[in-house]
C-alpha positions as CSV (number, residue, x, y, z in Angstrom):
1,X,21.5,4.6,-9.1
2,X,20.2,3.1,-12.4
3,X,16.8,1.7,-11.5
4,X,16.5,0.4,-15.1
5,X,18.5,-2.7,-14.2
6,X,15.8,-3.9,-11.8
7,X,12.6,-5.7,-12.9
8,X,9.6,-3.5,-12.7
9,X,5.9,-3.7,-13.2
10,X,4.6,-0.5,-14.7
11,X,1.1,-0.4,-13.1
12,X,1.2,3.2,-11.9
13,X,0.2,6.3,-13.9
14,X,3.6,7.9,-13.7
15,X,4.9,10.4,-13.6
16,X,2.2,12.1,-11.6
17,X,1.4,15.7,-12.3
18,X,2.5,18.8,-10.5
19,X,-0.3,21.2,-9.7
20,X,0.2,24.9,-9.1
21,X,-1.7,26.1,-6.0
22,X,-2.6,29.6,-7.2
23,X,-4.8,30.5,-4.2
24,X,-2.4,29.4,-1.6
25,X,0.5,31.1,-3.3
26,X,-1.5,34.3,-3.4
27,X,-2.6,34.0,0.2
28,X,1.0,33.5,1.4
29,X,2.3,36.2,-0.9
30,X,4.7,33.9,-2.6
31,X,6.8,31.9,-3.2
32,X,5.0,29.8,-5.8
33,X,3.5,26.7,-4.2
34,X,3.1,23.4,-6.1
35,X,1.9,20.0,-5.1
36,X,2.9,16.6,-6.4
37,X,-0.3,14.7,-7.2
38,X,0.6,11.2,-6.0
39,X,-3.1,10.6,-5.5
40,X,-3.1,10.2,-9.3
41,X,-0.9,7.1,-9.4
42,X,-4.0,5.0,-10.2
43,X,-3.6,2.1,-7.8
44,X,-6.6,1.9,-5.4
45,X,-6.9,5.7,-4.7
46,X,-3.2,6.3,-5.4
47,X,-0.3,7.2,-3.2
48,X,3.5,7.3,-3.1
49,X,3.8,3.6,-2.3
50,X,3.1,2.7,-6.0
51,X,6.7,3.5,-7.0
52,X,8.3,1.1,-4.6
53,X,5.7,-1.6,-5.2
54,X,6.4,-1.6,-8.9
55,X,9.8,-3.1,-8.0
56,X,8.8,-5.2,-5.0
57,X,5.9,-6.9,-6.9
58,X,8.1,-7.5,-9.9
59,X,10.4,-9.4,-7.6
60,X,7.4,-11.4,-6.3
61,X,6.4,-12.2,-9.9
62,X,9.9,-13.3,-10.8
63,X,9.9,-15.7,-7.8
64,X,6.5,-17.1,-8.9
65,X,4.9,-16.1,-5.6
66,X,1.3,-17.4,-5.3
67,X,0.5,-15.2,-2.3
68,X,1.8,-11.8,-1.1
69,X,2.0,-11.1,2.7
70,X,2.3,-7.6,4.1
71,X,1.7,-5.9,7.4
72,X,0.8,-2.5,8.7
73,X,-1.5,-0.5,10.9
74,X,-5.3,-1.0,10.6
75,X,-5.7,1.7,8.0
76,X,-2.4,1.2,6.3
77,X,-2.0,2.8,2.9
78,X,0.9,0.5,2.1
79,X,-1.2,-2.6,2.8
80,X,-4.0,-1.2,0.6
81,X,-1.7,-0.6,-2.3
82,X,0.1,-3.9,-1.9
83,X,-3.2,-5.9,-2.2
84,X,-4.3,-3.8,-5.1
85,X,-1.1,-4.8,-6.9
86,X,-1.6,-8.5,-5.9
87,X,-5.2,-8.4,-7.3
88,X,-4.0,-6.9,-10.5
89,X,-1.4,-9.6,-10.8
90,X,-3.9,-12.4,-10.0
91,X,-2.1,-13.3,-6.8
92,X,-3.7,-13.9,-3.4
93,X,-2.9,-11.5,-0.6
94,X,-2.9,-11.6,3.2
95,X,-2.5,-8.6,5.6
96,X,-1.4,-8.7,9.2
97,X,-3.0,-5.6,10.7
98,X,-1.7,-4.1,14.0
99,X,-4.0,-2.1,16.2
100,X,-1.8,1.0,16.9
101,X,-4.7,3.3,17.9
102,X,-7.0,1.4,20.2
103,X,-10.0,2.7,18.2
104,X,-12.6,-0.1,18.1
105,X,-15.4,1.7,16.3
106,X,-17.0,-0.1,13.4
107,X,-16.2,2.9,11.2
108,X,-12.5,2.6,11.9
109,X,-12.3,-1.2,11.9
110,X,-14.4,-1.9,8.8
111,X,-14.3,1.1,6.5
112,X,-11.7,3.1,4.6
113,X,-8.6,1.1,3.7
114,X,-9.8,-2.1,5.5
115,X,-12.9,-2.1,3.3
116,X,-10.7,-1.6,0.2
117,X,-8.4,-4.4,1.3
118,X,-11.3,-6.7,1.3
119,X,-12.6,-5.5,-2.0
120,X,-9.2,-6.4,-3.5
121,X,-9.6,-9.9,-2.1
122,X,-7.2,-9.8,0.8
123,X,-7.6,-12.0,3.8
124,X,-6.9,-10.2,7.1
125,X,-5.6,-11.1,10.5
126,X,-5.7,-8.6,13.4
127,X,-3.0,-8.2,16.1
128,X,-3.0,-6.0,19.2
129,X,-0.7,-3.0,19.4
130,X,2.8,-3.9,20.6
131,X,2.8,-7.3,18.8
132,X,6.2,-8.4,17.5
133,X,5.0,-8.0,13.9
134,X,8.2,-9.4,12.4
135,X,7.7,-12.6,14.4
136,X,4.0,-12.7,13.5
137,X,4.9,-12.2,9.8
138,X,7.4,-15.1,10.0
139,X,4.8,-17.4,11.6
140,X,2.2,-16.5,9.1
141,X,4.6,-17.1,6.2
142,X,5.4,-20.5,7.7
143,X,1.7,-21.3,8.0
144,X,1.1,-20.5,4.3
145,X,4.1,-22.6,3.2
146,X,2.6,-25.7,4.8
């Protein structure tokens, strides 16, 4: 497929490097072990989500979106990267977070990706595990359209 025909925001530091893992290769006695360093994509601690978001957020820009909605688990990497893109674009963002673990500690609920989400300016809403997140997303979108 020719991806060049689709609008794309080039925010990532791509392509990411390959790193030879000499010690692991030696320990295992071969074959050569390499790792793709997607932590180097550059968007809010990196990750493989950058590639797809370059296309999805270009579509949001083309549609003149003034807010980006997304959903995920409490510590979602996808959500973190999405709101990082939105912040870079100057667009508001809102995340629907589903509690899929039952972990209620302050460390889990307020640090890590959740903390980064807030640093990027996202507003958050929390839903218990098992919530119909598609329905919740539709209701939230309707609320923002009003």
